[in-house]
N, C-alpha and C positions, 0 to 999 in steps of 0.2 A: 455246656458239656452234654454228652449223650444221656447220662443218667437224669439230668435236670429235665431234658425234653421228654424222656420216657415218663417221668413222674408227672409232669404237667399233662401229658396225654391221658394217664390213668385218672388223674383228678378231674379233668374235664369230662371224661366219659362217665364218671360217677356223679356228675352234676355239681361239683364244687365250684362256686362262683368266685372269680378273682383271687385265686390263691397267691400268697406272697412267698417267694423262694429266695434262699440264700445258698450260694454254692462257692466252695473254696477249699483251700488246704487246711490241715489241722491247726496251724498256728492262728487261724482267723476264727476258729469255732467259738471261742468265748465271746468275742465281739458280736458275732452273728446271733448267739443265743441271748445276749443282752438286748440287742435290737428286737429280736422276736418277742421276748417277754414284754418289752415296752409297748408292743402292739396289742397286748392283752388277748392273746390268741386263746381260743377254746381248745384247739387241738394243735399239737406240734408233731410233725412227721419228721423223723430223722433217719437218714441213710448214712451209716458210718460204722466204725468199729466199736468195741465195748467201752473204750475210754471216752469216745465222743458221745456215746449214748448215756454214759454216766453223767457227763456234764449237762446234757440236755435234760435228763431226769431231775437233776438238782434244781435246774431253772423251773421246771414244771411243778416240782414239789413246793417251791416257794410261792408260786402264783396260783396253784390249784388248777392248772391246765391238764388236759389229757395228753398222753404221749403214745405215739405209734413208732416203736423202735424197729427199724428195718436193717437186715444184715448187709453191711457194706465193708466189713473188715475181714480179719483172718479167722478169729475164733467164733465170733457171732453167737456167744453163749446165751445171752438174754433173748434175742430174737428166735433162736432155735427152740428154746424152752417154751416160748409163747406161741409160735406159728408153725413149728416143725421145720424140717430141713428142706425148705422150698426157696425158690428165687424170690427176691424182694417184691418184684412186680405182682407175683401171684398172692403173696401175703397181703399186700396192700389192697389189691382188688377184692379179695374175699372179706377183708375187714371193712372196707367201705360199703360193700354190698349188704352185709348183715352185722353191723358193729355191736359189740357187747363190752361193757366195762369190767375191768378186773383190777382189784386192789392188791398191790404187791407190798410185801414187807421188805426190810433191808437192814442196813447197819449204819452207824454214824461214828465218826472219829475225827477229832480236831475240826469240828464244824463242817466236815465234808461227809457226804453220804456215799454208800456203795450198795449195789443191788445184785452182785454176783459173789465176790469174795474179797476180803482184805487179807493180805499176806504181810506179816510183820516180821522183819528180821532178814537173815542171810539170803534166802531165795530172791528177795526183792532186788538185790544188787545185780542180778543177772538179766533183768528186764531190758535195760538199754543195750547191752551187748547183743542180745537176741534180735532186737529191733534193727540194729545196724546190719547184722547178718542177713535179715530178711530183705533189707533194702539194697543189699549187695555191696555195702561199704565195709570191706574186710579190714582195712587199716583201723577204722574207728572201732570196729568190733574187738580187734585185738587189744587196742589201747584200753577200752572200757572193761574188757574182760580181765585184763591184768590187774586193774584197780580193784575190781570186784573180788578177784581171787585173793589179793592181799588182805582185804578187809573182812572177808566173810567169817573167819573164825577168831577175829580179834576180840569181839565183845559178845557176850551172851545176853539174852533177854530174860529179865525177871518178870514172871507173870502171876497174877492173882485172878482166879476164875470164880465168879459168883461169890466173892468174898470169902471163899473157903479153900479152894484148891490152889496151892502156890508151888512155885518151883522155878527152875532155870532151864532154858533150852536155846537152840540156835534160832528157832522161829516159832511163831504162833500164827495160826490162820483161822479166820472166821468165815464160814460159808453160809450164804443165805438159803432159806428153805426152798425156794424155787429151783435152785441149782443142785442142792444136795441130793445124792442118790438114796439116802436113807431116811429122809424126812419128807412129809407131805408139804406142799407149798403153803398150807394154811397153818402150819405149826408155829407157835409163838416163841421162837428161840432161834439162835444161831448155832450151827454145828461148829464146835471149836476143836482144832487139831493142834496139839503140842508136838513140835517136831524136834527130835534130837538126832542129828545126822553125824556120821563118822567120817565122811570123805567128801571131797569136792564133787565127785560124780553124783552122789546122792543129792546134794544141794541143787545142782543144775537140773537134775531130773525132776525135782519137786517144783520147779518153775512152771512146768506144764501140767503135771498131775494135780498141783494145788488147786488151780482154778476149776478143775472138773470134779473135785470132791472125792477122788479115789484114794482117800487116806488109808482105808482099812486094809489095803494090800501091802502096806509097809510095816515091818515089825518094829520100827523105831518111832512110831507115832501113837500118841495117846489121844483118844477121842472122847468128847463129852458134849453136852448141850448146855447153853447158857444164854442169859440176857445181858451179861456184863463181863468184860475182861479189862483189867488194868495191866499195863506193861510199862517197864522202865529199864534204863540201861545207863551205864557210865558214859556212853557215847551217843551221838545222834542216832535215832532208830530209823532205818530205811523201811519203806513199806510200799505196797502197790494196792490201789483201790480199783477193782475191775480192770486190772492190767496197767493202770496209770501210776507212774512212780511219784511218790510224795515223801516228804521228810516230816517225821512226827516229833522231832526234838528228842529230849531225853525221857519223856514220860507221856503217856496218853491213856485216855479212857475210851473203850470201844463198847457201844451200846446197841442193843436190838431196837429197831424201830418198827412197830407193828403196822402202821399206816404210812408207808413211805412214798408211794406214787400210784396214781391211777393211770392205767394203760387201756387202750382199745384193742380188742382182738376180734377175730371172726366168731360169730355166735356159736358155731359147732365146736370150735377150738376151746371155748370157755366151758363147755359142759362135758368134754371127754375126760 
């Protein structure tokens, strides 16, 4: 692929000797990451969307490898926060020229980690219909959208935040410090948003605003900071972790992780 050749060219120019590459569609990513981790790599460079980067970051966290997450998807939230709104080639060149380590915090739920945001409840149902629309599969989007519409107000989420604040809502979201607009990336907590929506339009709108942390613009959202949230429901709870759909079962514990992953950034980017 063209991107693979471009990356090899950048790595060769930077003096990287005999780099190993894996290239393929999203359904092969977990296999690739398993193989990559088996090589005991010091640095893993990933060009992909936020969900792919999340999977790579999980693998690196387990083995202590450094990660360079490059923008290759639609949202590219983590790469943009680390490298700015630049092409992946430029971000990689600058990082390899003057690398600096940066420790990121994140969250953990059901033995999975997230580094952008976890969205628990109704908005998560709309992730797959939106992906189908983005891919041009209208029939699949309509089918999945109809299912999401029927389910989204069937069951509310009961939440307990920091062992003190409890209640019921359509959804709860946890935003990591690096992404939150109101927290410094060194803050030792997640930004929690309790979402109580009144219409389908509001739910669909929150699918996009959720990940960006623009909660405070909505009158139906309660904000706080926490290191722990417990959620439960009478039905299986849908969720997204960095945009990737998961099922949490009928209860889950969501925790802040202070030392989640080590990334490499360009030296200047790390001190701005």
